[in-house]
Each structure stands twice: as C-alpha cells, then as structure tokens.
Rosetta silent file (secondary structure, phi, psi, omega in degrees, C-alpha in Angstrom):
SEQUENCE: XXXXXXXXXXXXXXXXXXXXXXXXXXXXXXXXXXXXXXXXXXXXXXXXXXXXXXXXXXXXXXXXXXXXXXXXXXXXXXXXXXXXXXXXXXXXXXXXXXXXXXXXXXXX
SCORE:     score description
SCORE:     0.000 S_00000001
   1 L     0.000  120.342 -179.698  -56.190  -68.866  -76.830 S_00000001
   2 L   -69.882  136.568  176.926  -54.215  -65.782  -77.490 S_00000001
   3 L  -106.532  115.713 -178.436  -52.180  -65.847  -80.754 S_00000001
   4 L  -126.056  166.696  171.912  -48.946  -63.976  -80.490 S_00000001
   5 L   -54.911  136.578 -179.050  -45.664  -64.139  -82.482 S_00000001
   6 L    97.967  -16.420  179.477  -44.105  -67.500  -81.852 S_00000001
   7 L   -66.116  138.258  179.219  -47.496  -69.326  -81.418 S_00000001
   8 E  -106.843  131.385  177.663  -47.527  -72.625  -83.296 S_00000001
   9 E  -127.940   96.903 -173.147  -50.675  -73.689  -85.164 S_00000001
  10 L    62.989 -123.749  177.067  -50.009  -77.051  -86.681 S_00000001
  11 L   -83.492   -0.353 -173.740  -46.921  -76.653  -89.003 S_00000001
  12 E  -103.717  142.159  175.027  -47.185  -72.853  -88.891 S_00000001
  13 E  -116.966  115.086 -176.592  -45.358  -70.441  -86.638 S_00000001
  14 E   -64.847  134.556  172.878  -47.065  -67.015  -86.334 S_00000001
  15 E  -109.720  -26.365  179.176  -44.663  -64.141  -86.944 S_00000001
  16 E  -170.075  164.548  170.821  -47.006  -61.176  -86.815 S_00000001
  17 E   -93.017  130.397  177.245  -50.546  -59.953  -87.156 S_00000001
  18 E   -84.609  -40.654 -177.762  -51.393  -58.533  -90.525 S_00000001
  19 E   175.655  177.018 -172.840  -54.840  -57.160  -89.805 S_00000001
  20 E  -144.514  140.274 -177.979  -58.313  -57.760  -88.410 S_00000001
  21 L  -144.802 -166.918 -174.175  -61.750  -57.526  -89.971 S_00000001
  22 L   -68.394  -31.189 -178.699  -65.370  -58.612  -89.498 S_00000001
  23 L   -87.660  -24.466 -177.767  -64.581  -62.339  -90.392 S_00000001
  24 L   165.809 -166.779 -179.070  -61.412  -62.770  -88.337 S_00000001
  25 E  -112.804  138.522  179.288  -57.795  -61.957  -87.739 S_00000001
  26 E  -106.949  127.141  178.097  -55.111  -62.482  -90.353 S_00000001
  27 E  -116.889  148.210  167.337  -51.611  -63.496  -89.270 S_00000001
  28 E   -87.934  134.341 -177.763  -48.389  -63.808  -91.129 S_00000001
  29 E  -140.646  162.831  175.403  -46.861  -67.254  -90.443 S_00000001
  30 E  -115.344  121.483  170.748  -44.035  -69.458  -91.569 S_00000001
  31 E   -71.130  106.266 -172.873  -44.736  -72.961  -92.704 S_00000001
  32 L   -70.798  -18.902  177.414  -42.049  -74.859  -90.918 S_00000001
  33 L   -84.323  -46.695 -175.822  -42.345  -77.951  -93.124 S_00000001
  34 L   -96.772   -5.120  174.248  -42.425  -76.326  -96.544 S_00000001
  35 L    61.271   44.663 -179.499  -40.350  -73.287  -95.539 S_00000001
  36 E  -137.035  156.315  179.013  -42.659  -70.678  -97.033 S_00000001
  37 E   -83.346  150.695  178.569  -44.600  -67.755  -95.718 S_00000001
  38 E  -147.296  161.772  171.329  -48.370  -67.948  -95.438 S_00000001
  39 E  -108.631  130.823  179.050  -51.278  -65.866  -94.089 S_00000001
  40 E  -108.312  119.984  173.104  -53.525  -67.533  -91.672 S_00000001
  41 E   -99.458  121.378 -176.063  -57.119  -66.201  -91.278 S_00000001
  42 E  -119.419  127.929  175.471  -58.499  -67.324  -87.910 S_00000001
  43 L   -64.206  143.858  170.265  -62.064  -66.889  -86.745 S_00000001
  44 L   -60.331  149.967  176.969  -62.454  -65.198  -83.342 S_00000001
  45 H   -52.445  -36.041 -178.144  -63.406  -67.602  -80.584 S_00000001
  46 H   -73.306   -9.546  174.993  -66.836  -66.223  -80.273 S_00000001
  47 H  -104.844  -11.162 -167.478  -67.503  -67.171  -83.987 S_00000001
  48 L   -65.196  -24.923 -176.647  -65.702  -70.607  -83.876 S_00000001
  49 L  -109.836    7.659  175.373  -68.881  -72.508  -83.005 S_00000001
  50 L   -88.463  115.357 -179.831  -71.328  -70.559  -85.153 S_00000001
  51 H   -53.661  -37.435 -176.820  -72.356  -72.700  -88.077 S_00000001
  52 H   -66.768  -43.540  178.081  -73.133  -69.663  -90.220 S_00000001
  53 H   -66.790  -38.358  176.758  -69.676  -68.159  -89.717 S_00000001
  54 H   -60.268  -40.607  178.000  -68.034  -71.550  -90.358 S_00000001
  55 H   -65.573  -43.379 -178.719  -70.063  -71.800  -93.578 S_00000001
  56 H   -62.955  -41.964 -177.793  -69.040  -68.295  -94.667 S_00000001
  57 H   -63.475  -41.709 -179.290  -65.329  -69.095  -93.953 S_00000001
  58 H   -68.716  -44.108 -179.104  -65.597  -72.330  -96.020 S_00000001
  59 H   -64.436  -39.526  177.625  -67.340  -70.621  -98.915 S_00000001
  60 H   -58.371  -47.794  179.983  -64.729  -67.848  -98.855 S_00000001
  61 H   -63.446  -42.744 -178.270  -61.914  -70.403  -99.010 S_00000001
  62 H   -63.201  -49.245  178.939  -63.656  -72.398 -101.778 S_00000001
  63 H   -58.535  -51.282  179.789  -64.216  -69.277 -103.873 S_00000001
  64 H   -62.821  -35.767  178.830  -60.639  -68.015 -103.510 S_00000001
  65 H   -66.443  -24.562  177.217  -59.255  -71.550 -104.203 S_00000001
  66 L   -81.853   -9.672 -178.052  -61.094  -71.445 -107.530 S_00000001
  67 L   -99.625  147.115  178.348  -59.407  -68.280 -108.647 S_00000001
  68 L  -132.545   99.574 -177.209  -55.955  -67.975 -110.203 S_00000001
  69 L  -151.873  144.076 -176.618  -54.718  -64.382 -110.430 S_00000001
  70 L   -67.481  -18.102  178.581  -51.423  -62.779 -109.355 S_00000001
  71 L   -98.945    7.849  178.073  -53.179  -60.227 -107.129 S_00000001
  72 L  -122.454  128.743  179.845  -55.255  -62.795 -105.262 S_00000001
  73 L   -62.369  140.196  178.410  -53.651  -64.969 -102.559 S_00000001
  74 L   -83.271  137.606  176.803  -53.734  -68.691 -103.285 S_00000001
  75 E   -85.604  127.441  179.231  -55.518  -70.850 -100.815 S_00000001
  76 E   -95.026  -21.923 -178.513  -53.432  -73.674  -99.406 S_00000001
  77 E   169.674  167.788  178.489  -56.058  -75.246  -97.243 S_00000001
  78 E  -125.433  133.171  179.733  -58.899  -75.039  -94.823 S_00000001
  79 E  -135.881  129.524  174.767  -58.560  -76.370  -91.287 S_00000001
  80 E  -120.774  143.668  178.865  -61.045  -76.633  -88.615 S_00000001
  81 L  -159.677 -179.378 -177.203  -60.248  -77.859  -85.084 S_00000001
  82 L   -62.830  -38.400 -173.068  -61.084  -77.399  -81.506 S_00000001
  83 L   -89.253  -37.575 -173.698  -58.697  -74.447  -81.068 S_00000001
  84 L  -139.893  144.202  167.133  -58.852  -72.698  -84.450 S_00000001
  85 E  -112.798  115.525 -167.810  -61.028  -72.272  -87.505 S_00000001
  86 E  -154.378  167.837  165.150  -58.912  -70.915  -90.338 S_00000001
  87 E  -131.792  150.804 -178.225  -57.881  -70.904  -93.887 S_00000001
  88 E  -110.041  130.860 -179.008  -54.320  -70.522  -95.153 S_00000001
  89 E  -115.539  155.662  168.431  -53.399  -68.123  -97.927 S_00000001
  90 E   -75.373  149.250  177.809  -50.071  -67.535  -99.716 S_00000001
  91 L   -93.502  123.053 -176.243  -48.696  -64.111  -98.837 S_00000001
  92 L   -67.709  146.549  177.097  -48.542  -61.984 -101.950 S_00000001
  93 L   -73.934  124.388  178.420  -45.259  -60.388 -102.952 S_00000001
  94 L    83.678  -13.450  178.463  -45.260  -56.724 -102.269 S_00000001
  95 L  -140.020  139.631  178.055  -48.818  -56.678 -100.841 S_00000001
  96 L   -84.154  153.099 -173.490  -50.070  -58.341  -97.721 S_00000001
  97 H   -61.220  -33.147 -178.068  -52.886  -60.883  -97.779 S_00000001
  98 H   -66.689  -47.401  179.787  -55.139  -58.700  -95.520 S_00000001
  99 H   -58.652  -41.786  178.629  -54.919  -55.766  -97.880 S_00000001
 100 H   -60.167  -46.728 -179.359  -55.686  -58.136 -100.812 S_00000001
 101 H   -59.069  -45.487 -179.389  -58.734  -59.454  -98.835 S_00000001
 102 H   -61.110  -47.194 -177.514  -60.019  -55.901  -98.109 S_00000001
 103 H   -62.526  -43.509 -179.307  -59.623  -54.944 -101.812 S_00000001
 104 H   -64.691  -38.524 -177.579  -61.442  -58.111 -102.993 S_00000001
 105 H   -69.832  -37.860  178.675  -64.332  -57.488 -100.478 S_00000001
 106 H   -64.475  -31.360 -176.595  -64.692  -53.912 -101.634 S_00000001
 107 H   -92.449    0.577  178.567  -64.935  -54.816 -105.252 S_00000001
 108 L   -89.884    0.000    0.000  -67.603  -57.528 -104.868 S_00000001
C-alpha cells in the first residue's frame, strides 16, 4: 500500500514523508485523537514479514522508549498489523525525527 499525504493509519493522518533509511520510511503524521504531531516509522513491505527486521524494529522502539532526553524523540507505541509494521515517535521541536534517528545511529 502506497503511503501518501492524507493516508490514514489508525488514528494518524500522514502529512508528509520526512526521510527514508535502511530500516524504513519515516512520515510526519497528525494524531487525530490527541491532536498532536508524530513521526511514524514504517517498515517497507518486503521487510514486513521478516522476523529479524520485526525484531530489530521492536528492539529499537524498546531502547528509545527507555531513554528520556530532549534531543531524542519519545516513543508513543509500537504497532504491528497486516498492512503496517511501525513505531510512533514524537516529532522534536526544531529538528525532525528522521534527522534525530540518523544522528543517534551515527553515534552508536
């Protein structure tokens, strides 16, 4: 399923693509229930059924959820479903979540 601005994923409405990397695509979205911005990292379809990739996504979400720092996006949840495997981040003020993810990956 192609994800474009206006696509609904659960309570989220995608507004734009923030970036793309080896693990997936990051989208800016609006939480229509809580009225806040979020970043959604979605695994590409060809990774969605790969147990190793799903495990990596889950570990990444768990690790980030354990951290509390103003320069690291907060994890709001992890969702797996038939259509999408993703985790939801808060969108950092002044910096986008994709750039934060790239910087964290480079420093590890």
